[in-house]
C-alpha positions as CSV (number, residue, x, y, z in Angstrom):
1,M,0.0,0.0,0.0
2,R,2.9,2.3,0.9
3,K,4.5,1.7,-2.5
4,M,1.2,2.5,-4.3
5,V,1.1,5.9,-2.5
6,K,4.7,6.6,-3.5
7,Y,4.1,5.8,-7.1
8,S,0.9,7.9,-7.1
9,I,2.9,10.8,-5.7
10,L,5.6,10.3,-8.4
11,V,3.1,10.3,-11.2
12,I,1.2,13.4,-9.9
13,G,4.5,15.3,-9.2
14,T,5.7,14.5,-12.7
15,F,2.5,15.9,-14.3
16,I,2.6,19.0,-12.1
17,L,6.2,19.6,-13.3
18,F,5.2,19.4,-16.9
19,T,2.0,21.5,-16.6
20,M,2.8,24.1,-14.0
21,P,2.5,27.7,-15.3
22,L,5.6,29.6,-16.5
23,T,6.3,33.2,-15.6
24,V,8.3,35.1,-18.2
25,P,9.3,38.8,-18.4
26,Y,8.0,41.1,-21.1
27,F,8.8,44.6,-22.3
28,K,7.2,47.2,-24.6
29,S,8.5,50.1,-26.5
30,S,6.9,52.7,-28.8
31,S,10.1,53.2,-30.8
32,Q,9.8,52.7,-34.5
33,Y,11.5,49.5,-35.8
34,S,12.0,48.2,-32.2
35,M,11.6,44.5,-31.5
36,F,9.7,45.5,-28.3
37,N,7.2,47.6,-30.3
38,P,3.9,45.6,-30.9
39,D,2.3,48.4,-32.9
40,W,2.2,48.7,-36.7
41,D,5.6,50.4,-36.9
42,G,7.5,47.9,-34.7
43,I,9.1,44.6,-35.7
44,S,8.0,42.5,-32.7
45,K,6.3,39.9,-35.0
46,F,9.5,39.5,-37.0
47,A,11.5,39.1,-33.7
48,A,9.0,36.5,-32.6
49,L,9.5,34.7,-35.9
50,I,13.2,34.7,-35.4
51,Y,12.6,33.0,-32.0
52,K,10.2,30.5,-33.6
53,E,12.8,29.6,-36.2
54,K,15.2,28.9,-33.3
55,K,17.6,31.7,-34.2
56,E,17.4,33.5,-30.7
57,P,16.9,37.3,-31.1
58,I,19.1,39.2,-28.6
59,P,18.6,43.0,-28.2
60,L,21.6,45.3,-27.9
61,L,20.6,48.2,-25.7
62,G,24.0,49.9,-25.4
63,P,26.9,50.9,-27.8
64,I,27.8,48.0,-30.0
65,D,31.5,48.2,-29.1
66,S,30.6,47.5,-25.5
67,Y,29.4,44.0,-26.3
68,E,31.5,40.9,-27.1
69,L,29.4,39.4,-30.0
70,S,30.3,35.8,-30.7
71,G,29.0,34.4,-34.0
72,G,25.7,34.9,-35.7
73,T,24.1,38.0,-37.3
74,L,24.1,41.7,-36.3
75,M,20.8,43.3,-37.4
76,I,20.5,47.1,-37.8
77,V,17.0,48.2,-38.6
78,G,16.0,51.8,-39.4
79,P,18.7,53.6,-37.3
80,D,18.5,57.4,-36.8
81,V,21.4,57.9,-34.4
82,D,25.0,58.2,-35.6
83,Y,27.5,55.4,-35.1
84,T,30.8,56.2,-33.5
85,P,34.1,55.2,-35.1
86,E,34.6,52.7,-32.3
87,E,31.2,51.0,-33.1
88,I,32.0,50.9,-36.8
89,E,35.3,49.3,-36.1
90,A,33.7,46.7,-33.8
91,I,31.1,45.9,-36.5
92,K,33.9,45.5,-39.1
93,E,35.8,43.0,-36.8
94,F,32.6,41.1,-36.3
95,V,32.0,40.6,-40.0
96,E,35.7,40.0,-40.8
97,E,35.6,37.0,-38.4
98,G,33.0,35.3,-40.5
99,N,29.7,36.7,-39.3
100,T,26.8,38.4,-41.0
101,L,25.8,42.1,-40.9
102,F,22.2,42.7,-41.9
103,I,21.1,46.3,-42.5
104,A,17.5,47.2,-43.2
105,D,17.3,51.0,-43.8
106,D,16.1,53.6,-46.2
107,F,16.8,57.2,-45.1
108,G,18.4,56.6,-41.8
109,T,22.1,56.5,-40.7
110,A,23.1,53.1,-41.9
111,N,25.1,54.6,-44.8
112,E,27.6,55.6,-42.1
113,V,28.3,52.0,-41.4
114,L,28.6,51.1,-45.1
115,R,31.0,53.9,-45.8
116,G,33.1,52.6,-42.9
117,F,33.5,49.3,-44.8
118,N,34.6,51.1,-48.0
119,I,32.6,48.8,-50.2
120,P,30.7,49.5,-53.5
121,M,27.3,49.5,-51.8
122,G,25.1,52.3,-50.5
123,L,21.5,53.4,-50.0
124,S,19.9,56.2,-52.1
125,K,18.8,59.3,-50.2
126,Y,15.8,59.7,-52.6
127,P,12.6,57.7,-52.5
128,L,11.9,54.9,-55.0
129,R,8.8,55.0,-57.2
130,D,7.4,52.4,-59.6
131,F,4.3,51.6,-61.7
132,F,3.9,48.3,-59.8
133,Y,2.3,48.9,-56.4
134,E,-0.6,48.1,-54.1
135,V,-3.0,50.7,-52.7
136,D,-0.7,53.7,-53.7
137,D,2.7,54.2,-55.1
138,R,4.4,54.0,-51.8
139,F,3.7,50.3,-51.4
140,L,5.8,49.0,-54.3
141,I,5.9,45.3,-55.3
142,T,9.2,43.7,-56.1
143,A,9.4,42.1,-59.5
144,K,12.2,39.6,-59.3
145,I,14.0,37.5,-56.6
146,T,17.2,35.8,-58.0
147,D,18.3,34.0,-54.9
148,P,16.6,30.5,-54.6
149,V,16.6,30.6,-50.8
150,L,14.9,34.0,-50.5
151,G,12.6,33.3,-53.4
152,R,11.3,29.9,-52.2
153,G,7.4,30.1,-52.1
154,V,7.4,33.9,-52.5
155,D,5.1,35.6,-55.0
156,K,6.0,39.2,-54.1
157,V,7.5,41.4,-51.5
158,I,5.6,44.6,-50.4
159,T,7.5,47.7,-49.5
160,N,6.5,51.0,-47.9
161,D,8.1,54.1,-49.3
162,P,11.5,52.4,-49.9
163,S,14.9,53.5,-51.0
164,A,17.1,51.4,-53.3
165,I,20.7,50.2,-53.4
166,I,22.3,52.3,-56.0
167,V,26.0,51.7,-55.9
168,T,26.1,48.0,-56.7
169,R,24.6,46.4,-59.8
170,K,24.3,43.0,-58.3
171,G,21.4,42.1,-56.1
172,E,19.1,39.3,-54.9
173,V,15.7,41.2,-54.9
174,Y,14.8,43.7,-57.7
175,T,12.2,46.2,-58.7
176,S,10.7,46.2,-62.2
177,G,12.4,48.0,-65.1
178,T,10.0,50.9,-64.7
179,A,11.3,51.9,-61.2
180,M,12.6,55.5,-60.9
181,I,14.8,57.4,-58.4
182,N,15.2,61.2,-58.9
183,F,14.0,60.8,-62.6
184,H,16.5,58.0,-63.3
185,R,14.5,55.0,-64.6
186,R,15.9,51.4,-64.4
187,T,15.8,48.2,-62.4
188,Y,17.0,48.8,-58.9
189,P,18.0,46.2,-56.3
190,I,16.0,46.2,-53.1
191,L,18.2,43.6,-51.4
192,A,21.9,42.9,-52.1
193,M,24.7,40.9,-50.5
194,T,28.5,41.3,-50.6
195,R,31.3,39.4,-49.0
196,Y,33.7,41.1,-46.6
197,G,36.6,39.3,-45.0
198,K,35.3,35.9,-44.0
199,G,31.7,37.2,-43.5
200,R,29.1,39.0,-45.5
201,I,27.0,42.1,-45.6
202,I,23.3,42.1,-46.5
203,V,21.5,45.3,-47.2
204,L,17.7,45.7,-47.5
205,A,16.5,49.1,-48.8
206,D,13.3,49.3,-46.7
207,P,13.0,48.5,-43.0
208,D,9.2,48.5,-43.3
209,I,9.4,45.1,-45.0
210,L,10.1,43.8,-41.5
211,S,7.4,45.8,-39.8
212,N,4.3,44.5,-38.1
213,N,2.2,46.5,-40.7
214,L,3.5,44.3,-43.6
215,F,4.2,41.1,-41.7
216,E,1.4,39.1,-43.0
217,E,1.9,40.1,-46.6
218,N,5.6,39.5,-46.4
219,Y,5.6,36.4,-44.2
220,P,6.9,33.9,-46.8
221,F,9.8,36.2,-47.6
222,L,10.6,37.0,-43.9
223,R,10.6,33.3,-43.1
224,N,13.1,32.7,-45.9
225,L,15.2,35.7,-44.8
226,I,15.6,34.2,-41.3
227,N,16.8,31.0,-42.8
228,Y,19.2,33.0,-45.0
229,I,21.1,34.4,-41.9
230,P,22.8,32.6,-39.1
231,G,21.8,32.8,-35.4
232,P,21.8,34.2,-32.8
233,V,20.5,37.4,-34.2
234,Y,21.7,40.6,-32.3
235,I,19.2,43.4,-32.9
236,D,20.5,46.9,-32.5
237,E,18.1,48.9,-30.3
238,S,20.5,51.6,-29.1
239,H,20.5,53.6,-32.4
240,H,16.8,54.5,-32.3
241,S,16.6,58.1,-30.9
242,D,13.2,57.6,-29.3
243,F,13.9,54.1,-27.8
244,N,12.1,53.6,-24.5
245,L,10.9,50.6,-22.5
246,Y,7.6,52.2,-21.2
247,T,6.3,48.9,-19.9
248,Q,8.1,46.2,-18.0
249,G,6.5,43.2,-16.2
250,T,5.9,39.5,-16.3
251,I,3.2,37.3,-17.9
252,T,2.1,33.9,-16.9
253,I,1.9,31.1,-19.5
254,R,-0.3,28.2,-18.7
255,R,0.9,24.9,-20.2
256,V,-1.3,22.0,-21.1
257,L,0.2,18.6,-21.7
258,P,-1.0,17.2,-25.0
259,K,-2.8,13.9,-24.8
260,E,-0.2,12.0,-26.8
261,S,2.6,13.4,-24.7
262,A,0.8,12.4,-21.5
263,Q,0.4,8.9,-22.8
264,K,4.1,8.7,-23.6
265,L,5.0,10.0,-20.2
266,L,2.7,7.5,-18.4
267,L,4.3,4.7,-20.5
268,L,7.8,5.8,-19.5
269,L,6.9,6.1,-15.8
270,G,5.3,2.7,-15.9
271,F,8.3,1.1,-17.6
272,L,10.6,2.6,-14.9
273,I,8.4,1.4,-12.1
274,I,8.3,-2.2,-13.5
275,A,12.0,-2.2,-14.0
276,Y,12.6,-1.0,-10.5
277,E,10.2,-3.7,-9.0
278,F,11.9,-6.5,-10.9
279,G,15.4,-5.3,-10.1
280,A,16.4,-4.4,-13.7
281,L,17.7,-1.1,-12.5
282,G,20.5,-3.0,-10.7
283,Y,22.6,-2.8,-13.8
284,L,22.8,0.9,-13.1
285,G,23.9,0.3,-9.6
286,R,27.7,0.3,-10.1
287,P,27.9,3.4,-12.4
288,L,25.6,5.2,-10.0
289,R,27.7,4.3,-7.0
290,M,30.9,5.5,-8.9
291,V,29.3,8.8,-9.7
292,I,28.1,9.3,-6.1
293,E,31.5,8.4,-4.7
294,K,33.2,10.7,-7.1
295,I,30.9,13.6,-6.1
296,I,31.3,13.0,-2.3
297,G,35.0,12.2,-2.5
298,R,34.7,8.6,-1.3
299,R,34.1,9.6,2.3
300,G,32.9,6.3,3.8
301,S,30.7,3.7,2.2
302,I,27.7,4.6,0.0
303,E,25.4,3.1,2.7
304,E,26.9,5.4,5.4
305,V,26.5,8.4,3.2
306,A,23.0,7.5,2.4
307,L,22.1,7.0,6.1
308,E,23.7,10.4,6.9
309,L,21.6,12.0,4.2
310,A,18.5,10.3,5.3
311,E,19.0,11.5,8.9
312,E,19.6,15.1,7.7
313,R,16.4,15.0,5.5
314,G,14.2,13.0,7.9
315,W,13.8,10.1,5.5
316,D,13.1,6.5,6.6
317,K,16.5,4.9,6.8
318,K,15.1,1.4,6.3
319,E,13.5,2.4,3.0
320,V,16.7,4.2,1.8
321,L,18.7,1.0,2.4
322,E,16.1,-1.1,0.6
323,M,16.3,1.1,-2.4
324,L,20.1,0.9,-2.4
325,N,20.0,-2.9,-2.2
326,S,17.6,-3.1,-5.1
327,L,20.1,-1.3,-7.3
328,G,22.6,-4.2,-6.9
329,D,26.3,-4.2,-6.3
């Protein structure tokens, strides 16, 4: 009867462990292009997709040169605060070591960073217009995606008052041939990539493509984009002039154990209980004893240590010895 009570407590405790609520922190910001901004002009949905795709979004809240970034992607989205020479040097070293710099900007300060790399790539300071758009001529539709990873399952990419990459002729995502910047009409790249050192630099000429406002329309492209870059993804928050965390707190997530998972858990527990009752766990006795002796520094026999521990915790010494004996020598 006593064993039945023990096993019942074990099963109940296991289910409580797998279903107990989780408390997690949350933050909110009203800053444009912030991963903490859940409104239309934030990128919180894109950050959540990064997490869902197991790339781990990590916010950078201070100067970039104050962090030791190790591997992955540095993401700069719509900055409007100047970068210091020290920050640009830190970014260059990050890319040279074999990592990825991803810039999504139109009329912000990201060109400072690109000039620091001294590469043939830059963002136009004039808006891009085209005959192919949705709603009005600010929401342009890209015409061609040449990269097979970015283009997989993507019919179109919707922009919002974009710029264009004007220095390089090579790109991965393009406008139509009727696009125009400052009365110059031709095909312009919206996204382009170049190698630098052991790493690469990816430039997207419209941060709004990542925004919550266009998330649903651009979801297939954004999913491909996340697969296109390595994780973790460091997201620069410190170069938004209006960045603020106006809400901080915690939320409780209630977990429900799916029926199939509960059945598998019960089956595993049942197997372990049967194995214990028939002494099959005895094969684990010697390795377990060796691990315990290593941890405790071989001070006395395992039985002596177990009895000392039972006395400290108020356990039944007889039951502790029975359990040790069932494990075998």
